[in-house]
C-alpha positions in Angstrom: 0.0 0.0 0.0 1.1 3.5 -0.8 2.3 6.0 1.8 2.3 9.6 0.6 3.8 12.7 2.2 2.7 16.2 1.1 4.8 19.2 2.2 5.1 22.8 0.9 8.5 23.3 2.5 11.7 22.5 0.7 13.6 22.1 4.0 11.3 19.2 5.0 11.4 17.7 1.6 15.2 17.7 1.6 15.4 15.7 4.9 12.7 13.2 3.8 14.4 12.6 0.4 17.8 12.1 2.1 16.6 9.8 4.9 14.3 7.7 2.8 16.5 7.5 -0.3 13.8 8.9 -2.6 14.4 9.6 -6.3 12.8 12.5 -8.2 10.1 11.5 -10.7 9.5 13.3 -14.1 5.8 13.6 -13.5 4.1 15.7 -10.8 0.4 15.9 -9.7 -1.4 19.1 -10.9 -0.1 22.2 -9.1 2.9 20.5 -7.5 6.5 21.5 -7.7 8.3 18.1 -7.4 7.6 14.4 -6.8 9.9 11.8 -5.3 9.4 8.1 -4.8 11.0 4.9 -3.6 8.9 1.7 -3.6 5.6 2.4 -2.0 6.6 5.8 -0.5 5.9 9.0 -2.4 6.7 12.6 -1.5 5.0 15.6 -3.2 6.2 19.1 -2.7 3.4 21.5 -3.3 1.7 24.8 -2.1 -1.4 24.1 -4.1 -4.6 23.8 -2.1 -5.8 21.0 -4.3 -2.6 18.9 -3.9 -4.1 16.5 -1.4 -7.0 15.6 -3.6 -4.6 15.2 -6.6 -2.4 12.9 -4.6 -5.3 10.8 -3.5 -6.6 10.5 -7.1 -3.3 9.7 -8.7 -1.7 7.4 -6.1 -4.5 6.1 -3.9 -2.4 6.2 -0.7 -3.4 4.2 2.4 -2.0 7.0 4.5 -1.4 10.7 3.6 0.9 12.8 5.8 0.9 16.6 5.7 4.3 17.9 7.0 4.7 21.6 7.6 6.3 24.4 9.7 4.1 26.7 11.8 3.9 29.1 14.7 3.4 28.1 18.3 0.4 29.7 20.0 1.3 28.7 23.5 4.3 29.2 25.8 4.3 25.3 26.2 5.4 24.8 22.6 8.9 25.8 21.6 10.8 26.0 18.4 11.8 22.5 17.4 8.8 20.9 19.0 6.4 18.7 16.9 2.6 18.9 17.1 0.1 16.3 15.8 -3.2 18.3 15.7 -6.6 16.7 15.4 -8.8 19.8 15.4 -8.6 22.7 12.8 -10.5 25.9 13.6 -10.9 28.9 11.4 -10.2 32.4 12.9 -11.5 35.9 12.2 -13.2 36.6 8.9 -12.9 32.9 7.9 -14.9 31.6 10.9 -18.4 30.6 9.9 -17.5 30.0 6.3 -16.3 26.5 6.4 -16.4 25.7 10.1 -14.0 23.5 12.1 -12.6 20.3 10.8 -11.7 17.3 13.0 -9.6 14.2 12.4 -9.8 10.9 14.3 -6.2 9.8 14.1 -4.9 11.6 17.2 -7.8 11.2 19.6 -6.0 11.6 22.9 -4.2 14.8 23.9 -0.8 13.9 25.4 2.5 15.7 25.7 6.0 14.1 25.7 9.4 15.6 26.4 12.5 14.1 24.7 16.2 15.1 25.0 16.1 17.4 22.0 12.4 18.4 21.4 8.9 18.0 22.7 5.9 16.3 21.1 2.2 17.2 21.5 -0.2 14.5 20.3 -3.7 15.8 19.5 -4.5 19.4 20.1 -5.7 22.4 18.1 -4.5 24.2 15.0 -6.1 27.6 14.3 -6.1 28.8 10.7 -6.0 32.4 9.6 -5.4 34.2 6.3 -2.1 36.0 5.8 0.2 37.2 8.5 -1.1 37.8 12.0 0.2 40.3 14.6 1.7 39.3 17.9 -1.4 40.7 19.6 -3.7 38.5 17.5 -1.5 35.5 18.2 -2.0 36.0 21.9 -5.8 36.4 21.4 -5.9 33.2 19.4 -4.1 31.3 22.1 -6.5 32.6 24.8 -9.7 32.1 22.7 -9.1 28.7 21.3 -6.5 27.1 23.5 -4.6 26.6 20.4 -1.2 24.8 20.1 -0.2 26.2 16.7 -1.4 28.7 14.1 -1.5 28.0 10.3 -1.2 31.4 8.6 -1.9 30.1 5.0 -5.4 28.7 5.7 -4.3 25.3 4.2 -4.9 23.2 7.3 -8.7 23.4 7.5 -9.1 23.1 3.8 -6.7 20.1 3.7 -8.4 18.4 6.6 -11.8 18.9 5.0 -10.6 17.1 1.9 -10.1 13.9 3.8 -12.2 10.9 2.9 -12.5 7.2 3.3 -9.8 6.5 0.7 -6.9 7.6 2.9 -6.2 8.5 6.5 -4.8 12.0 7.0 -1.9 12.6 9.4 -0.8 16.2 9.8 2.7 16.7 11.4 3.7 20.3 12.3 7.2 21.4 13.3 7.3 24.6 15.3 9.7 27.1 13.9 8.4 30.2 15.7 7.2 30.8 19.3 4.5 33.0 20.8 5.6 36.3 22.3 7.2 35.8 25.7 8.3 32.3 24.9 12.1 32.7 25.0 13.7 30.0 22.9 17.1 29.5 21.2 17.2 29.8 17.4 16.5 26.4 15.9 17.3 25.8 12.3 14.6 24.6 9.8 16.8 21.6 9.1 16.7 20.6 12.8 12.9 21.0 12.9 12.6 19.0 9.7 14.6 16.2 11.3 12.3 16.2 14.3 9.3 16.0 11.9 10.9 13.1 10.1 11.6 11.3 13.4 7.9 11.4 14.3 6.9 10.3 10.7 9.2 7.3 11.0 7.8 6.4 14.4 4.2 6.5 13.0 5.2 4.4 10.0 7.0 1.9 12.2 4.0 1.7 14.4 1.6 1.1 11.6 3.6 -1.9 10.6 2.8 -3.6 13.9 -0.9 -4.4 14.3 -0.6 -4.7 18.1 0.6 -1.2 18.7 -1.1 2.2 18.8 0.4 5.4 17.2 -0.2 7.3 20.4 1.4 4.7 22.8 3.6 6.9 25.0 6.1 4.3 26.2 7.0 3.0 22.8 7.0 6.5 21.4 9.6 7.7 23.8 12.0 4.8 23.1 11.8 5.1 19.3 12.2 8.8 19.0 15.2 8.7 21.3 16.8 6.2 19.0 16.2 8.5 16.1 17.8 11.5 17.8 21.0 9.7 18.8 
C-alpha cells in the first residue's frame, strides 16, 4: 500500500528525500513542484490547495501525511517541537465560512518531552489568512486554547478534503514561538529532522498491528533512537 507525504516546505522535503533515499520523478500531480518516490513511499512538494486531492486521485495512498512548519500559539510549545493536531479551527473573517474540521487519528491529547524536542499528540491548530500580529496570536491562544497557528489557511481546507480513501496525518514542526516564549534559534533543518523522526515512528507503528500510534512508552524509546 502507498504511503504519501505532502509538504510545501523545501527544507522538510530535503530531509525526507535524504533519509528515505527517494528519487525524483519526471511527472508531478497538478499544481505540484516536485515528486519523489522509492517503492511504496511518495513525497510531493506543493503549495497548491488541491494537492491533497490530486495525490489521492493519482496514487490512492493508504496514509497521507501533511508535513509543515508553523507558529506556536502557547508558551508550552517551543521552536523545534512537533505537534500532531486533530482539530482545525478557522479564525476571524474565515470563521463561519467552512467551520471547524476534525480528524480521528490523534484522539487523545498527550505531551511528551524528549532530549532534543517536545511532542504534542492531539491538540488544536487555528487557521487564519495571511500574517497575523503578535497581539492577534495572543488572542488566538486565549480564545481557542490553540497549540499552533497555520497562517496560510491550508490546514482546515486540507483536513476537509479527507475521505475514506486515505487517513490524513498532519505533522507540524514549530519554527516560531509565541511572544514571551524565549527560545534559542532552531534551524529549519533541525525542525525538519524532528518532523521526520515522528513520521518514521508512526510508520514503524503502523507496521505492527498490536501497537497504537499514540502509545507513550513505545514512542519515547523510538524517538530517542532517532535522535541519537
